[in-house]
C-alpha positions in Angstrom: 28.9 129.2 45.9 27.1 126.8 43.5 26.5 123.2 44.7 27.1 120.3 42.2 24.4 118.2 43.9 21.8 120.7 42.8 22.1 119.6 39.1 21.9 116.0 40.0 18.7 116.6 42.0 17.0 118.5 39.3 17.8 115.7 36.8 16.5 112.8 38.9 13.6 114.5 40.6 11.3 114.3 37.4 11.9 110.7 36.8 12.0 109.6 40.5 8.4 107.9 40.4 9.2 106.1 37.1 12.4 104.6 38.6 10.4 102.9 41.4 9.9 99.2 40.3 7.9 96.4 41.7 9.3 94.9 44.8 10.5 91.7 43.0 12.1 93.5 40.2 14.3 96.3 41.8 18.0 95.9 41.4 20.6 97.0 43.8 21.2 99.9 41.6 17.6 101.0 41.6 17.3 100.5 45.3 20.3 102.5 46.0 18.8 105.3 43.9 15.5 105.0 45.9 17.5 105.3 49.1 19.3 108.4 47.9 15.8 109.9 46.9 14.4 109.1 50.4 17.2 111.1 51.8 16.5 114.0 49.5 13.2 114.4 51.4 15.1 115.6 54.5 17.0 118.3 52.8 17.7 120.1 49.4 20.4 117.8 48.2 21.3 114.2 47.6 23.7 112.6 50.1 27.4 113.0 49.4 29.9 110.2 49.9 33.3 111.6 51.2 36.1 110.2 53.3 34.4 106.9 54.1 31.2 108.3 55.2 28.0 109.6 53.7 27.0 113.2 54.5 23.5 114.5 54.5 22.1 118.0 54.8 20.5 119.1 58.0 18.0 121.7 58.7 20.8 123.7 60.5 22.5 124.1 57.0 25.4 121.8 58.0 26.2 118.4 56.5 26.0 115.6 59.0 28.0 112.4 58.8 26.2 109.1 58.3 28.3 105.9 58.7 28.1 103.0 56.3 26.6 100.9 59.1 23.6 103.4 59.5 23.2 103.5 55.8 22.9 99.6 55.7 20.4 99.7 58.5 18.3 102.4 56.8 18.3 100.2 53.6 17.2 97.2 55.6 14.3 99.1 57.1 13.3 100.9 53.9 13.2 97.8 51.6 11.6 95.1 53.7 10.3 92.5 51.4 12.3 93.3 48.3 13.7 90.3 46.5 17.2 91.6 46.4 17.2 93.2 50.0 16.6 90.1 52.3 20.1 89.6 54.0 23.0 91.6 55.3 25.0 91.0 52.2 22.2 92.6 50.2 22.1 95.7 52.4 25.8 96.1 52.2 25.6 95.7 48.4 23.0 98.5 48.1 25.0 100.7 50.3 28.1 100.1 48.2 26.3 101.0 45.0 25.0 104.2 46.7 28.7 105.0 47.4 29.4 104.8 43.7 26.5 107.2 42.9 27.3 109.6 45.7 31.2 109.6 45.7 32.6 113.1 45.7 36.2 113.2 47.1 36.6 116.9 46.4 33.3 118.1 47.9 34.6 119.3 51.3 38.0 120.2 49.9 36.1 123.1 48.1 34.7 124.4 51.3 35.7 128.0 52.2 37.9 128.5 55.2 35.9 129.2 58.3 33.5 128.0 61.0 29.8 128.1 61.6 27.9 129.2 64.7 24.3 130.2 65.5 25.3 133.6 64.3 26.2 132.4 60.7 29.3 131.3 58.8 32.5 133.2 60.0 35.0 133.2 57.1 38.6 134.1 57.1 39.4 136.2 54.1 42.6 136.5 52.1 43.7 139.5 54.3 43.2 137.4 57.4 40.1 139.3 58.7 37.0 137.4 59.9 33.7 138.4 58.3 30.2 136.8 59.1 27.6 135.9 56.6 24.4 133.7 56.6 25.2 130.0 56.7 23.9 128.0 53.7 24.5 124.3 52.7 26.9 125.8 50.1 29.4 126.6 52.8 29.9 122.8 53.1 30.2 122.8 56.9 30.2 119.6 58.9 29.5 121.1 62.3 28.5 124.4 64.1 29.6 125.8 67.4 27.2 125.6 70.2 27.1 129.4 70.7 28.2 132.6 68.9 31.1 134.6 69.8 30.6 137.6 72.1 33.3 140.3 72.0 32.0 141.8 75.1 32.4 138.7 77.1 35.8 138.3 79.1 36.9 134.8 79.6 38.2 135.5 83.1 38.3 131.9 84.2 40.1 130.8 81.1 42.7 133.6 81.5 43.3 132.6 85.1 43.7 128.9 84.2 46.3 129.8 81.5 48.2 132.3 83.8 48.3 129.6 86.6 49.4 126.8 84.2 52.2 128.7 82.2 55.2 130.1 83.6 58.6 131.6 82.8 59.9 134.9 81.4 57.9 134.4 78.2 54.6 133.4 80.0 52.6 136.1 78.1 53.9 134.9 74.8 53.0 131.1 75.8 49.5 132.4 76.7 49.1 134.0 73.4 50.3 130.8 71.7 47.8 128.7 73.6 44.9 131.0 72.3 46.4 130.8 68.8 46.1 127.0 69.0 42.5 127.3 69.9 41.6 129.7 67.2 43.7 127.9 64.6 42.1 124.6 65.5 38.5 126.2 65.0 39.2 127.6 61.7 41.3 124.8 60.2 44.5 126.9 60.3 46.6 124.2 62.0 46.1 121.9 59.1 46.7 124.7 56.6 50.1 125.6 58.2 50.9 121.8 59.0 51.3 122.5 62.7 50.5 120.1 65.6 50.2 121.1 69.3 52.3 119.4 71.9 51.4 120.3 75.5 54.5 119.3 77.6 54.5 119.1 81.3 54.3 117.0 84.4 51.1 115.4 85.8 48.8 117.9 87.3 50.2 120.9 85.3 46.9 121.9 83.5 47.4 120.0 80.2 44.3 118.0 80.6 42.2 120.9 81.5 43.3 122.9 78.6 42.6 119.9 76.4 39.0 119.4 77.6 38.4 123.1 77.2 39.4 122.6 73.5 37.4 119.6 73.3 34.3 121.3 74.5 34.3 123.7 71.6 33.6 120.8 69.0 30.7 118.5 68.8 31.6 114.9 69.6 31.4 113.6 66.0 34.1 116.2 65.0 36.5 114.9 67.4 38.9 111.8 67.3 41.7 110.5 69.6 44.1 108.7 67.4 47.7 108.7 68.5 50.3 109.4 66.0 52.0 106.1 66.8 49.0 104.4 65.1 49.0 106.5 61.9 50.7 103.8 59.9 47.6 101.5 60.2 44.6 102.1 57.9 41.9 101.3 60.4 43.1 104.1 62.7 43.8 106.5 59.8 40.2 106.0 58.7 39.1 107.4 62.0 40.7 110.8 61.2 38.6 111.3 58.1 36.0 114.2 58.5 37.4 115.3 61.9 38.3 118.7 62.8 39.9 118.0 66.0 42.3 115.0 67.0 42.9 115.2 70.6 45.2 112.7 72.4 45.3 113.0 76.1 48.7 111.5 76.7 51.2 110.0 74.2 52.7 106.6 75.0 56.4 107.2 75.8 57.2 103.6 74.5 55.5 104.1 71.1 57.6 106.3 68.6 56.0 108.5 66.3 56.4 107.1 62.6 58.0 109.9 60.8 56.6 109.3 57.3 53.0 108.7 58.2 53.2 111.8 60.5 54.5 114.1 57.9 52.1 112.8 55.4 49.0 113.2 57.5 49.9 116.7 59.1 51.6 117.8 55.7 48.3 117.7 53.7 49.2 114.4 51.9 46.7 111.9 50.6 46.1 109.3 53.3 44.6 105.9 52.7 42.1 104.6 55.3 39.6 101.8 55.6 36.7 101.0 57.9 36.4 97.2 58.9 34.6 95.3 56.2 34.5 98.1 53.8 36.6 99.2 50.9 39.6 101.6 51.3 39.3 105.4 50.6 41.6 108.2 50.2 41.3 111.5 51.9 43.2 114.6 53.2 43.2 115.0 56.9 42.0 118.5 58.0 41.9 117.9 61.7 43.9 120.0 64.1 46.2 117.6 66.1 46.9 118.4 69.7 48.7 116.0 72.1 49.9 115.9 75.7 53.0 114.3 77.0 55.0 114.3 80.2 58.2 113.9 78.2 59.4 114.8 74.7 58.0 111.8 72.5 60.2 109.4 70.8 60.3 109.6 67.1 61.7 107.4 64.3 62.7 110.7 62.4 66.5 111.6 62.9 66.5 114.3 60.1 65.9 118.1 60.5 62.8 118.1 58.2 60.6 116.7 60.9 61.4 119.9 63.1 62.1 122.5 60.3 58.6 122.0 58.9 57.1 123.6 62.0 55.6 120.3 63.1 55.1 121.3 66.6 54.3 124.3 68.9 54.9 123.7 72.4 53.6 125.9 75.3 55.0 124.1 78.3 53.1 124.3 81.6 54.7 124.8 84.8 55.1 121.6 86.9 53.2 123.0 90.1 50.2 124.5 88.6 47.3 124.6 90.9 44.4 124.1 88.2 40.8 124.1 89.5 39.6 120.6 88.3 36.0 122.0 88.1 37.0 124.6 85.5 36.0 122.3 82.7 32.4 122.7 83.9 32.5 126.4 85.0 34.1 127.7 81.8 31.3 126.4 79.3 28.6 127.4 81.8 29.8 131.0 82.3 32.0 132.2 79.4 32.0 130.1 76.4 30.9 133.1 74.1 33.9 135.1 75.4 36.2 132.1 74.8 35.1 131.8 71.2 35.5 135.5 70.6 39.0 135.4 72.0 39.8 132.4 69.8 38.5 134.2 66.9 40.8 137.2 67.5 43.8 134.7 67.8 42.8 133.0 64.6 42.9 136.4 62.9 46.3 137.0 64.2 47.5 133.6 62.9 46.1 134.2 59.5 47.5 137.7 59.2 51.0 136.6 60.5 51.2 133.6 58.3 51.6 131.1 61.1 51.6 130.7 64.9 54.0 132.5 67.0 57.3 130.9 68.2 58.1 131.4 71.9 61.6 131.1 73.5 60.3 128.4 75.6 59.1 126.5 72.5 62.4 127.0 70.8 64.2 125.7 73.8 62.1 122.6 73.9 62.5 122.0 70.2 66.3 122.1 70.4 66.2 119.7 73.3 64.0 117.4 71.3 66.3 117.6 68.1 69.3 116.8 70.3 67.6 113.7 71.9 66.1 112.4 68.6 69.3 112.8 66.6 72.8 111.5 67.8 74.4 113.4 64.9 73.3 116.7 66.6 74.6 115.4 69.9 77.9 114.6 68.3 78.1 118.1 66.6 77.2 119.9 69.9 79.5 117.8 72.2 82.1 120.5 72.8 84.7 117.8 74.1 84.5 116.1 70.6 83.8 118.8 68.1 84.9 122.5 67.5 82.4 124.3 65.2 84.7 126.5 63.1 83.3 128.3 60.0 86.8 128.5 58.6 87.6 124.8 58.8 87.6 123.0 55.5 90.0 120.2 55.6 88.1 117.2 57.2 87.2 114.4 55.0 84.0 112.5 55.2 85.9 109.3 56.0 87.5 111.1 59.1 84.3 112.6 60.2 82.6 109.2 60.0 85.2 107.4 61.8 85.3 110.1 64.6 81.5 109.8 64.9 81.6 106.1 65.1 84.1 106.0 67.9 82.3 108.9 69.7 79.0 106.9 69.4 80.5 103.8 71.0 81.8 105.8 73.8 78.5 107.6 74.3 76.7 104.4 74.6 74.7 104.0 71.5 74.3 100.3 70.7 74.4 100.9 67.0 76.1 103.8 65.1 74.5 104.7 61.8 76.1 103.4 58.7 78.3 105.8 56.7 75.7 106.7 54.0 73.0 107.4 56.6 75.5 109.3 58.7 76.3 111.5 55.7 72.6 111.9 54.8 71.8 113.1 58.3 74.9 115.4 58.5 73.9 117.0 55.2 70.5 117.7 56.5 71.2 118.7 60.2 74.6 120.2 59.8 73.8 123.5 58.0 71.8 124.7 61.0 75.0 124.6 62.8 77.3 125.9 60.2 78.5 122.4 59.0 78.1 121.3 55.5 79.3 118.8 52.9 81.5 120.2 50.1 83.1 118.6 47.1 86.8 119.4 46.2 89.4 118.0 43.9 90.3 115.7 46.8 86.7 114.3 47.3 83.9 115.0 49.5 84.9 117.2 52.6 83.2 118.3 55.7 83.4 122.0 56.2 82.7 124.1 59.4 84.0 121.7 62.1 87.3 120.5 63.6 87.6 117.1 65.1 89.2 117.1 68.6 91.0 114.1 69.9 88.8 111.6 71.7 89.7 110.5 75.2 89.4 106.9 74.4 90.9 104.4 72.0 89.2 103.4 68.8 
């Protein structure tokens, strides 16, 4: 893989000495160039500005993040006595000029899919198989695992922890899903498949232990903890840039998930962030999002798209799990190479299958969540109010809406949806239950359901 910074370095290196001006004459542009050249001395390439931070090459052949604040501090130390570098606004101006010189929003987007370790770069190929090759800066990796995978190592403690925490007739499938989440997080596959992990269960059921195990695989500067309820605010969104894991220990039951922001960030859309006192920047979030919650989270999305897009995968822990609180220390000390090897195998299974597995427990949790989030689904599934009948064709949209409105009042909903919103949701959520909107000579009709008489007056 070629690196675009190599050409820039070749062009600049020959004239670097000539560009150095007397202290009283150097402009912000020239000082910014000089700062960049000072950073070239620590590696083979100029710094790159991407996602709100500079990245500089390291001897370990990875790209390390450098915040704007650190750049300003370096500028202040490097150019003591310069006429145009004597106060904080000068340092900020020089750093901002360096941004213009180094900005490359596509740099990491062009990185191959894989993860680095002391053994090299582990690449997932088009066939889903993982191969290992020597790591270079051209792989554009921002972190490396602390140890290499060892296929001979058996993660006995981790297997025991998962077996203790996950229960039910599909426990084996849930354990496989948990491993797939780990592997997909390491290789960037969760972002690729637009999937987030939700660990649902009572306090003490092992959610935190599993999350700490996951966090231990990544270096600290690759991990964030931004809850989805904050994804509508640019300062919080900025904290996701450049991260590979976004791990939230417990979702706030009282803070609904903003649907539009959630789907944009997990769906590979262009997000807009800004660090305090600095200019906005755009980026695509590549972090794996994993959350824990005691209950199904509240969401502002009442449509089927939020769930149909595969937004969540949920291995629910058992409520009475007896998880060893010291496992988070024992596992890294004794079996991390085996954990990584098992995660690699799980990542291969995700890549080859084209997605994470769906377990019966997950499907049941998702159905419950759909019903809780969408009163239209509750209306359609209320057997005392609706009969789902594939042959039914003669219900008008007006009849359906009036029936829903009266049902909602009796069910205790303080505000029933307006007619247009009701029809929009019925059109998106109804087909999964055999209900759809049709158009006839008599107007728009609702097919697939029969309205039952309600037990209360309108």
